[in-house]
C-alpha angles and dihedrals in degrees: 000000000000122000105251093202093059109120119228109233122199114235115261109247116242089230140352122235092221144356088259091056090050090048093051090049094050092042087064100034135059123232088218087072090056102042092129088066095051119104127198115253122216103207138142120215117207110196107210099185142013132204124220132195122225131180121238132175121264096250092053092049093049090050092047092046092051092049091047091053092051091048091045090233132130111260091236092056093047093048091049093049094048090050092049092050093047095047092048090059095052 
């Protein structure tokens, strides 16, 4: 007698025609169903930069945002540059 709770798993394709096709497959499938195909990877990751979140008051943010729009810069880049300049002069 077959186990009724056994889950039917689609076969893993030998190759994908494109990254989009691979993405569509993995969007609808779980890697936990294909663990026997996984191989360990021996890699080292060197994180070059980190991003931090800080709180600022509303008025400061609005002023920073307005200046960033005029300068055609992302707010985060402008804020970082202002902080670096100010800290360098301390």
